[in-house]
Structures are given as structure tokens and as C-alpha cells.
N, C-alpha and C positions, 0 to 999 in steps of 0.2 A: 686729735686732728691738727693742731695748731703744728705740733711739733714733728709730725709725720710732713705737714704744708713746708715747715721751715729747711727740712735734711732735702727734701727736692730740689727746695729753691736754692740752698749752696751746691748740689751736685751740679744744676746750671750751669756755673761758674766757668769749672777747668772744663766741659763741654763747648759753650762758647769761644771760649780761648782755643780748643786747637780748632775748630770751626774757622776762625779768623787766620789762623795760621796757613792750613790746606788753600782755602780761597787764596789769600797772597799768594801763595808760591804758586800754584797752579795759573792764576792770570798774568804773572811774569814768565812764566813758560811757554805763552804762547806768544811765536812770533808777530816782529814788530814793534813799534811803540809809538806812543801817544805823537812824538813829532814826527812820524814819516810822514802822517797823512797832510801837515803845514810845508813840508820841505823837498818832499820825493817828485811830488810834480812839480815843482819852482827848481826851473832851471841856474836861477840866478840864486838863491840861496848858497853859500859857501859853507864848508865843512865848519869854521868859525862858529857861526849863526847857528849853525844845527845846534854845537857842542854847547855854545850859551844857552837854548832854550830849552836842552837837557839839565842843565844846570839849574834853570831857573823851575822847573818843575822837580827837581830834587831827583833825577833819574840816573846821574852818573855814580851816584852813593851804592854799597852793593847791596843786595837783598834784604839782608839781615837787619843792616842800619836802617833801610826806607820803612822795613816792617817795625821795628822798634820805635823810629821818629812816630810812626801812624797811630800805635797803640798807642803810644801816651798821650794823643792827642783825642781820641776815642775815649779813653778813661771822661775826660772830662764834658765829653761829647761834641767835641769838634770835629768835625767831616771834612775841614778842610775846604778847599775850593777848587770850582770843578775845571777838566785841563779845557775845556769848550771856550772857545775866543772871549765869551761874555764875564768867563770867568766867577760865576756866581757862589757862595758859600753851597757845599752841597746840601747842608741840611733845609735852604729854605727849598730847593726842589724840588726834593723827597716831603719836605710837608703840604706841597702843591698838585701829589700826587697820591700820596698814602691815602688819603679818606676816602675820595674813589673806590679804591683798590679794594681799599681794609672791609667798605662799605658793600662790593658787590659780593666779594668773600663770606662775610656774615650771613651775609641774607641768602646766599645759594647753602651754607649751610642748613641754615633754619630752615629753608625750604625742603632739604634733604631730608631730615629729620623728621618734618611734619608731615611728609610724604613714602618716605620709604618703610619706617619702621613699619605705619601700620598696615601698608600693604604687604609687609614681610608678614606679621602677628596672624590677618586674616588668609593668609595665603596657606601658611603652615597647620592653621584649625578648620581649614577649605582644601586637605591637602586633594588632590587630582580631580577638582570641581574647572566648572567652566572660569572661573576666576581665576583660579592657579593655573591654568595653563595659558592665558591670557597674558596674567603676569609674566608669565617664562619667558613669551614671544618678547614682550618688550624688554626685558633683559637682553636677551641677546641681540634685539636692534637696536637699543640705548648700547651694547658694544663696541656694534659693528658701524656703524655710521657717522663718516668723520664729520670732528666740530663742525669744520670749514664750512661742510656743503652743507649740513643743517643749520649754519646762521645764514648760507644766502639763499635759502629755499624758504628760512623766517620772513627774511628781510624782503624778498619777494612778495610772498602772501602779505603777509600782514601791513609791510610795508610800502608799499608799490599798488598790487590790485587791491585791496580793502580799504588802504588807506588808514588803516587803525591806529597804528604804531608809528613814531619816528624812528626814520635809522641809521641815526647817527647821531654822536656827542651825547650829554646831558642836561642839556637845556634847549630850550628855546629862543628864536631870535628877540622876543618879544616878554621873555620872564622877566625883566627888570619891572614891568608896568602890570603882572599880575597880582590878582589877590594874593592873601596867604595861603588858602587853600587852592587856588589858581596854580601856583607855585608846586608844590606838594603834588595835584596832580600830575602836572607837569614834566617832573623830577619822574614820577612811580614809571609815567609813561615809557622816557627815556632807558629808564633801566629796566623795564619788563622783558626785552629779549636777552637782556645779556644775563640775567640771573641766570632767568631758564636753562639758557644754552650752558651758563657756566656748570647748574646743580644736575643736566642732565645724564653725565655720564656715571657721576657719583650716586644719585637717584636709583640707577637700574642697580650697579652694584650693589649696594647697600641692604638695598629690598632682599636681593637673593641672601646677603649673609643672614640679616634677620630671619630670614623663613628658615634655611638649613640649622640656625642655632636655636629655633623654637620646637622644629620637629624634633631635635634631640634632646629638647627640655621638656617635653612633653610625654615623653617617652620612658621618664623614669620614675622610680619607686614612691618617690615622695609627694608627684602630682597623681598616681594612683590612688595612695593614702587621703590624699587632702581632697577627692571626688569623691573617695568611700565614707569620709564623713559628713558626706552630702551640702561640702562647702558648693555655693552658686560657682557655674562655670564661669562666668567674669571675673570670682576673685580668684579661683587656682590662676586663671592666663594671666591677666595684669596684673595681679601682685604675688604669686609666688613663680610662676614659669617666666614671666617679662625680666626680673631683675636679674634672674642668671641669666637668659639668652641675652641681654644687652652688654656682658662682661665684654665677648669679642668684638661689638659693633663701634664700645667704645675707644677699641684701640684702633679700628677700622679710623673712626672719626678725628683720632687725634693724628694719625697720617697723612688723612687727606692733607692737613692745611698747606703743607709743604707743594702737592701738588694741583690746588685749587690758586696758590699762589703765581706757581709757575706758568702754568693753563689759562693766567690774565692777560700773557700778549696777546696770544690768539684775538678774542673776543672784545682784547682791546683797539686792536690793529684793522678788526672787520668793522667795528664800531665807533673806529675815530675818537675813541675815548683817552685822551690825555690822562695815561693813570701811569703806576709805577712798574708795571710790565714793560709797557713802549719806552717809557725813560729808559728803564735797564739795557732792551734791546738794543737802544739808540745809543746808549753809551759803551756797550761791547764793542760793536760796529766800530767807534769812535776812538778806541782806545782808552777812553776816561777811567782809568782807575778808581779817584775817589769816588765816584761815583756808583762804582761798578761795586766797588767794595761795603761804601756805604747801603747800597739797597742789598746785596750783600749780609749786611749785619742785622739788619731789619726782618728780613727774612727768617735767619739764623735764629733771632730773638721770638718771633713771633711759631713759630715751628717748636721752637722748646715750651713755649705760653702755651700751646695746642696740647703738646706733650703730656705737660704739667695740669692742663684741666684732665685729662683722663686720666691719669696717676689719681687725680681726687676723685674725680667722677668711681675709677675703681672704689676706692676708701670708701667713700657716699655709699655706693650699691652694694659691700661684700665688707663687713665689718670686721672679719679676718683680717685682711690687710692691714688697716690701722690702727687693729690692737695687735698684729703680729710686728 
């Protein structure tokens, strides 16, 4: 198992290197430069001043030289300084925003797994029942409802009309004066709507995947043999059928990591949460290349880790993979 994991870790290095090359090239192919925002609307800025600003940012060098200078810093975890007026280190900006984004995404994935897998199993084992039909309707609604519209409804119902949950931020104004239990409950109330919103679409899709996989597995001959031997139905379903049905679901979960991170921009903007998604969006608009590349690298690493966890889960689920 350790050898299998080590091989996957080694394979991640060239993939990450290729991602950085493509991302760096695509960013620099976009029209405009960071200096344009500071100079284009100011008639007093001379071409000489603009050129000095380009040299300050290192934009006067060819793209491949800029990339190699950047990659040499990345090796020692130096993401450089932001092009914003504050000129703060990129790593500090990411450190401020990444904990809340990662927390929401991890909670969303756990919620998806905790709810979608049981729903899929029960729907498959009770095919065409009322619960199965209701779950099917829920899936179609989950795919069809726009995220921002659902967020606005949740904010209106639970935040304004019922006044049960806060509608913005992650902490209350009086957070510092609360007890430890009160602080935990305050953060929980603030994160409840963003987590549910982030998990809603994935929950609908994963439950459908689990249902279709279970329906295929429980029709296999070895399931019929297990039942013929007199094994309890719970053992047949949860020990024999579920392990094989989880294989495609693990793939979907591994591929859902970048989607959850990308979707952070939407709910972080709606709920006024200053996370990595909002920082990325603002940096793209301002052509802040160091911050954009820093976030892309972090996102790529998280995606590769998600795929690694999926591969390890494959090996734990199916002995043929780790032995092969």
C-alpha cells in the first residue's frame, strides 16, 4: 500500500509542473496588464513612468523568463508580492483566506457523503417506491435550481423572515465576547447556509450515481449467491454490494474537489465571506498575476490531493488495484 501511494505521489510532480506552465501562459495571453489599471485612466502618467512600472513588476521580460523566475521562487514556497498597492506577500493573503474556504469545502464533502450515499442505497434497494420517486424529483430539482437563486431564498426565509441564521460573514460583531461554546455555535450558524448551498448540487448528483451503481451491482450473480447462502440482507447490501458500488462514486468525489473550490466564488460573494474564491475573483479583475498564480497552484495541489485520496480509496476498496 505504501509503494502504491508513493508511486501516485511521484506522478503528481510532472502533472503539477504542466498545470503551472499552462496556467502561466493562459494568464499572460489575456488582454491587458496590471499596469494598465494604474496608468490608462491617468492622463498624467508618461510612457516612461509606465515602462518603469513594468520593470518593477518584471513584466518587461519575455514570458518564459518570467515563468522561470516565478518557478524558482515557488520551489522555496515564495509566491512573491502582490501587484496591488499594498504590495503584501501573496502567501499572507492566501493564509488569511484559505482556512475558511477549505473548511466550507470539507464540510460540504462530508455532508454530501453522509446524505447522498444512504439515499442512493435506499433508493436502489427500494426501487420504484415512494421514497425512490421523491428522491428522483429531488435530484432533478437539485440540478435545475440555480445556486444564486437558492441562496437568495435561503437568506430571505431563514435569515430575514424567520431570523434563525445570519446572512453574511462568518462571525458576529460580539464574537470576541462570547464563551467558547458560544463562539462555536456562532460560527456554526454562519456556516450552515453556505455549507448546505455548496453541497446541494453535489448531493443530488452523487445520490443518483450511487443509486444507479447499486442497481447494477445487486443484480450481479455473486449477490444472488450471497443471498442463496442465507446471509442477512444487511450483510449482502452493506458488505458485499456497497463496496463495489462505491468505486464510481469515489471517482466523482475526487473530481468534485475543483468544482467545489471554483464554486466558492459564488457563495462567498453572496454571503460576504472573504475566502479564497473572492480573493481569486478580485485578483483576476485587477490582473494581479502573483495572487492568481498562487491560488491556481494551491487549487491544483488540492485537486491532485483529491485525486490521490480517490486512488488510495480505490486501493482500500479493491485489493486487485493495490496488488496490481
